[in-house]
Every structure is written in structure tokens, then in C-alpha cells.
N, C-alpha and C positions, 0 to 999 in steps of 0.2 A: 384115624377116625376124624370126623368133622370137629372143628373147634367150637368153643362155647358161643362165640359171636354168630357163627353159621347156624347153629341150632336155634338160637333165639330169633334170628332174622327170619329163617324159613318158617318156624312155628308161628311167628307173628303174622306172616303173610297168609298162611293156611287158616289160622284162626280168624283173621280179618275177613277172608272170603266166606268162611263158615257162618260167622255171626251176621254178615251182610245178607246171606240167604235167609237166615232166621228172621231178620227184621223185614226183609222184602216179602215174606210170606205171612207176616203178622204173628209169628210165634215168639217174638222177643221184643221187649221194650228196651230202652237204653240201659237200664240197670242190668237186666239179664244178659244183654249183649256184652257189656263190659266184664261181667263175671265170667262168662264163657270165653271171652277173648284172653283174659289173664289166666284162665284155667288151661288154655292151650299152650301158653308160654311156659307155665309151670310144668306141664306134662312134657314139653320139649326139652327140658333140662333134667328131669327127674331120673332118667336112666343112669346118669353119671353120679348118683349119690353113693355108689360103691367105689368111687375113686377117692383114695384117702385124702388127697389135697385139693379136691374139686370145690369150686364155688358153690354148686348146688348142695353139696354135703354140709358145708358150714352154714349156709342159709337155712337148710331144712332143720338141722339140729338146734339152731338158734330159735327158730319158730316153735318147734316142739318143746324146747326148754321153757320158753315164755308161756306157752299154752298150758303145760303141766304145772308151772309155778302158780299161775293165776287160778287154775282149777283147784289146786290144793289149798291155796289161800282162801278162796271163796268158801270152800267146804268147812273151814274152821273160823270164819269171820265172826260168828256169834259167840264163840267160846274163848278166844284168845285175845290178849291185849294187842295194841297196835305194834309195839316193839316185837312181840312174839310172832305176829303175822309177817313182819318184815324179815325176821330171821328165817322163818319157815319158807318164805318165798325165795330168799337167796340160796338156802340150802338145796331146795328142789331144782332151782335153775343150774347151780353148779354141778349137781349130781347128774342131770341129764346132759349138760353141755360138756362135762369132762369125763365122768365115769362111763355113762352109756355110750357116748361117742367113741371113747377108747375101745370099749368092747366091740362096738360095731366095726370099726376099722380093722381090728385084729381078726375078726371072724368072717370077713367078706373079702372077696377079691374082685378087681375090676373086670367088667364083662362077664360077671358070674350070672346068677339067677336074676339080678335086677335088670340085666340087658336081655329081657325076654318079653314076649307078648303077654303071658299070664301075669307078669309083674305089673304091666300096664292095666290089666283088668283089676288087679288088687287095688291099685291106687285110685282107679275110677270108683270102686266100691267105697273106699275110705272117704273120698271126696263127697259122695252122695250121702253117706252117713253123717259126716261132720256138718254139712250144710242143712240137713233136715233135722237132726236131733240136737245139735249144739247151737246153731244159728236160726233154727225154726223157719227155714225157707220151705217153699212148696215142694212136693215130690217131683213135679215137672222141672223146676229150676235145678233142684239137687241132682237129678239124673242127667240133665243137659250139661251141667258143669262137669259131672263125672265123665260123660262121653267125650267132652272136649279135652279133658285131661288125657284120656285114652288116645284121642286123635293126635295130640302133641307128642305123646309117647311113641306112637307108631311112626310119626314123621322123624323123630330122633333115630329110631332103629334103622329106618330105611336110609337115612343120610349116612349113618356109619357104614352100612353095607356098600353104598355107592362109593364112598371114599375108599373102602377096602379094595374096590375094583381098579382104583387108580386110573379112572377114565381120562383124567387130564394130565397124566404123567407117564413116565416110563417105569419099567421094572415089573410089569405084570401084576397079577392078582396078589394082594397082601395075604400073609398067613392068617390074619385076623378075620378074613372073609368067612361069614357064616356064624361068627361068634356073637353078633349083635341081635339079629332078628331070628329068634328061636323060640321053641315051645317048652324047652327043658334045659337043665344044666347037666353036667357030667355026674353030679352027686344026686343019686336017686332019693336020698333022704331029704335033702333040701328041696328038691322038686316036689316031692310028695307033701312036704310041709306047706309049700306055697299053695298048691291046689287045695289042700285042706283048709288053709286060711281063707281062701276065696269062698269056699263053700260055707264056712261059718259066718264070714262077714256078710254074705249075700242075705242071710237070714235077718240081718239087722238093717238092711237098706230099705228105703221107702218103696212103695209100690211103683212098679214100672208102668202100670196101666195108664195113668194120667199123661205121662210123657209120650207113650206109644200112640195113644188115641189122638193126641194133639198134633204130633209131628208126622206120623206114618199113616196118614189118611188121604183119601182122594182129593179133598178140598185143598190140602197143602200142596200136593203135587200139581194140581190145576193152577194154583197161584204161582208156582215156580215156572210153569210153561207160559202163562199169560204175562208175567212180569219179567221174564228173562231178558227181553229186548224191548226198547221203547216202541210204542205204537205210532207215534208221530215223528217229532224231530228230536234228535239227540240233545239232551240238556236244554230243551225248549228253544233251540236256536234255529231259525227258519232255514238258513243255508245248509243245515245238517239234516234236512228233512229226509226221511227214509223214502217217501214216495218219489221225491225228485231224483234220488240216486238210482232208482230201479230203471232197467232198460225199457 
């Protein structure tokens, strides 16, 4: 499969192209562009969270441990003393970082259900929910970030499949071919649970209407067509004038 650096690099390029199109059509300001860009990078490494020693796994559980610790501490901020809040924060952090992480690594296998397209949809829904409900961003931004997570996720899966083909080396197709980009795992119960989780989470996601109306409309596509290439000279340089280059 592709290495961590390859996944990050390719996801960065794809994300950069994506947010450039958004900004060029007026659908994103610099803040939205940066959020979507980093969302693509995160999605580009998320499929490897089921690898026991992976960097994404450690980073993801550190993030969720911090998030859970602060949420628990905030919920008891009015009733407990400062020392009690510190102890509560530390206990929650250690519980998620050590106990929950250990359970996760014992019950998952690399290239299992997390290496699948529906898992990418799951993380897209989670991203949209977190940004809208926890950080109070608009439905449009929340879903755009979710879709860019899914974009990075798909890029990761495609890269792993391409590396399985061994296009740049000898030895034929790898035995792992077909295990990355898939719609289900060999365990029907795990697959069913994933699809059920997507259905439940979708009920809590923000409305898709704002994002769809803004991005998938005729005005946006007209902006793509009219701004895709410069109408005068490239970068405003006279010697790169389009008219002078035409026969």
C-alpha cells in the first residue's frame, strides 16, 4: 500500500485543487478554504486508523481523548472544585487514550471495514455534525468540510489499490488488491453496523439544502466555465497574452 507521506502529499494536491475551484467560483472565503483543505488531508490518512501502529490512529485517539476530556470537564465545571476538574479531565483522557484505544486495536484489523467507501461516508457525516453542532459553523461549511473529508478518503483508497497493482514494479498484482476500495467487509455484522451507523448519524447532520443550492447550481458551473482559463494574458504578463498565442 502507499506510504503515509504519499497519502498526505496526494491528498494535499487534490485538496488544494478543490479549494481553489471553490474560491474561484466564490463559494469559499480563505477560512472555508483552509478548513476544507485540512479536511482533505485528514480524510487522506483516516483509512489507516485500523492499523495498530499507525500515526493516524495515535493522532485520532489523542484528539478524541482531548475532546472527550474537555467535554466532560465542561459539563461539571459549575459543580466541582478546580482540583476535582483536573482529576476528572486526566481520568477521561487516560481512559480514552489507553483503555478505549486498546479495545479498538484488539477488535479491528487493518484493511477491514475502515478501508471502505461507506466508512468515508461515516466520517463525512461525523465531520458535518461536529462542525455544525459543536463548533456552530453553517450547514454549508459543515457539509463542504465533510465532503472534502470524503474526497481525501477516496483518494487514499484509490492510491492503495493503485499500489496493489504494482504499476511501477515487478511481481504482478498484489494479493491485497481489492481490499482497500470496497463497499463492505467479510463480516456481515460489522458491515451492517456501519451502514446502520451512517443512517443514524445522517439524522443528526445539518441540512444539505444550503450546500447543494450554493454549489450545485447553474451560476456556480457558469463561474467554473468562465474563470477556468484567463481571458487576457496569463498572470497579467503581456508576453503571455492568449490572443498573441493564437494562430
